[in-house]
N, C-alpha and C positions, 0 to 999 in steps of 0.2 A: 794967672787965670779968667777964663770971661764968667759972666756967671749964667747958668743953665738957662734955656727956658722956663716961662713959669709952670706950667706943667711937662714935663721931659719925659720923652719915652721912655724908658727903660725894661731893658731884658737883663734878667736876672738869672744868674750861674749858680744856683745854688746846690748846697748837699750839708747832709750831718745840722749838729746840734746847732752852729753856728747859720747857716745856712738858714734852718727854722727862727733863728729870733731874728735875723736879719730882714725875712718875708714880714711877720710880724709888724716889726719897727714900719716898715715901710708901709702898710696896708692901715696900720694906725695914722701914719700921717698922710693917707690919702694919696701915698705916689701912683702916678702912671705905669705899673706893671703890664707893659704889652705883651709880653713872652717869658717863658721861663723854660729856661736848661737843665736837665738835670744830669747826673752821671747815667750812665746804662744800667738798665734793672738787673744786671749779676753783679753790680760793685756801687749800690746807691745804697743810701743811708737816712732815711727819714722822709724818701720820697714821698709817700704819700700825704703825711702829715705837710710837707710844705706845698702839697697840691692843694692841698685842700685850704688851706688858707690867702694861697694867692689868689685863689681865682679866677684861673686865666685860662683862655682856648687853645690860645700857640701856644704847646708844651713841645720841646725840641729836647734830643739827645746829643750828650756831646759826642758819640760818633757818628754823629750824623753831620755837624759843623764841617765837617773839609767837602762835601756835598756841594756841587753847587745847586741842584736844585733847593737842599732846604738852606743856604744860603741865601737866592735868590727871596725864600717865602719872607725869611727875615729883613730882607731890605727893604721888599714891602710895606714895611710896618712901618717905615720911615724912623729908626731909634736914631736916639740922640746920645745915650748912654748906657755903657756895660754893669754891672758892677757882679763881682764874681765875690762870693762868699764862699767860701772852704770848699773851691770848686777845682779839681784835685788832674786837671790833664792842660795840655800845652795849646794855647789858640795859633793859629798860623794868620799871616799878614791880612788875608783874603777876609778872613773874620773881623779884624781888629781894626779896618778902614772902613768898615760899615756903619763907624759910630763919631760923627762929629767931634764930640765931645771926648772920644777916647773911651778907654775898658778902667774900670779899677778894681784892683786885687786886694785881697785884706791876708794878711799872710803873718804866721806867726813866729818873726824874728827880729830882730832888729836890725834893720838894712843900714846898710849891704851885709855885717857878716850874717851868714847862714843861711846864705840860698839854696833854694832846692828844697829838700826832701827832709822829715826828720828834724827841722832846728832844735828843736827841745833835745834831742839825744845829744847833739853835736854842744851843743852850750855848754852843757853838764859836763863833755868830756872833757872838752877844750879849755873849759872854765872862760868861754868868752862870752863877751856883751848878751844880753838876750834882753827882747820884749816882744813888740808886735808892729804891725807898719800896715797902711794906706799907701798905694803907689799906684803910677798906674802901669799898664801893660804894656810893652812892645815886644818882638819878636825874641828877645833873649830871654831868660829864665828868670824872674824875681829880679829885674836890672832896671826897670823903668822909673822914671823920677818919683820921689818921694812925695807926697802929700802930708801924711800925717804921720809918727811913730810915737812909740813908749815905753818905757824901757820898763822891764820888771826884774828886782832883782834875785838874785839866785841863793836859797837859803843851803844852810849847811844840811839840813834834815831834806831836801828835795831828791824825787828822782825823777827820771824822765816823764813817770808816769801824773805828778803833783805839778810840775812845773807845767804842762803840755796843760789841766786842767783849768790851772790858773789862767792861760795865754786864751782859752776859750770866753773866759769870763771881760779879758780887759779889752780884746778886738774888737766885743759886742759894744762895751762902753769907748771904746775912742771912736768907731763907725756913727754910735748916735750922736756923742760931741760935735763929730768932724762935718756931719753930712748936710748942716744948717748953710755951714761955712762953703763945701762946695757949691752947694745949688747957687749962694749968692758970689763965687767967683772971689771969697775973702782968702782963699789958701794960696801960697805960693808952693814952686814945683821946687825940687831939690835933685839936682841931680844926683847921682851915687856916686859914690869914688870908688874907679875899682881896681886902685892900686890898695886898697884894703879889705876889699869884696872877698869873701871864703863863700865856695860851693860845695855840694855833696848830692851825687846822686843816690837814689834808692837800692842799688848794689852796694854801695860805699859799708854803710852801716852794719852791713854783715862782716868785718873783718873785728868788728868790738865783740861778738859773739863770743868766743873762744878765748878761755882761758888758759894758758899754756903754763902748764903748773914745774915747768924748767926754767920757764922764763922769771928775772930779778924784775921786781915791780917795787917803786915806791909806796908806799903804805895811801900817799893821795892819786897815784894811780888807777891802782887797784879799785879802791873806793869808788872811784869816777868812773872806771870803768862796770862796774856793777851797778851804781846808780845809775847810770845813762842808758844800762837796759834794763831796767826793773818797774815793773808799773803792777798797780793795785791787784789784775786779776793774772799774769802773766808773769813771765821773765824769756829773756833770749839768752843770757849767759850759760855757759856751760863750762866745764872741764871736763877732759878724757878719763876713764876708769876703765882698764881692759875692754879699750874700743868700745868702750858704750857710754853715751852721753850723760853726765851727770850736772843738771840744770842749777844756778845759784840765782838767788835773789836775795835781794838786800831790803831792810826794813829800818828806817834811821829816826831817832826821837831824842829830842832832849830832857826826856823822863826815863830814870831807867827799867821803869814798869809800866809796859804799853803795850 
């Protein structure tokens, strides 16, 4: 990798807690954020907080990025690099090409495993390797060269909810550890191995919600399916009783009283 310019012009695409924490870190480092891209207002989390921290005048929204008018406005800023911090939208070639030093994405899976949506769910359900990754963005979903990644061991007491919470902390740490190396050009691009890659769309996860009372499961299969759909404040797993959905949530602990 080539080192970045001394004061790179950054377009930050940010959402939710990770987006806020990355914004705080970049501002603390006095990095030059020339524009902010947020989720559309009906799908944004912590957008106002991110804007207050970023303090930039150029603000765009995800649904504007395919519009040539807004692409030209971003191009006029002469940006060097884009950073995607929990940004949930697919970028098109026309946007990616605006950045001579590329676009880098923060993703909560140990790539190339579990590309796409809800990797924390699939890691538990399939008992697959899990972690967080920073990678370059290309036109395929989560398939660009890896910059850095860190494995997160799945505990037997983890649900999708607890695993996701840990991934939020780890991806911020990984970015903070890696950013100085990115700036200095001291990280190497690791091509992903497509032969072992897995991918899931948003709709795929709905297949895990239904617990079929007439189906034979092993104990491990049933518990993992319940773990994969359980969160602190909600559950998605259900079975049918007289045509009515009955929701099931699993809580796990190493102690008998909790």
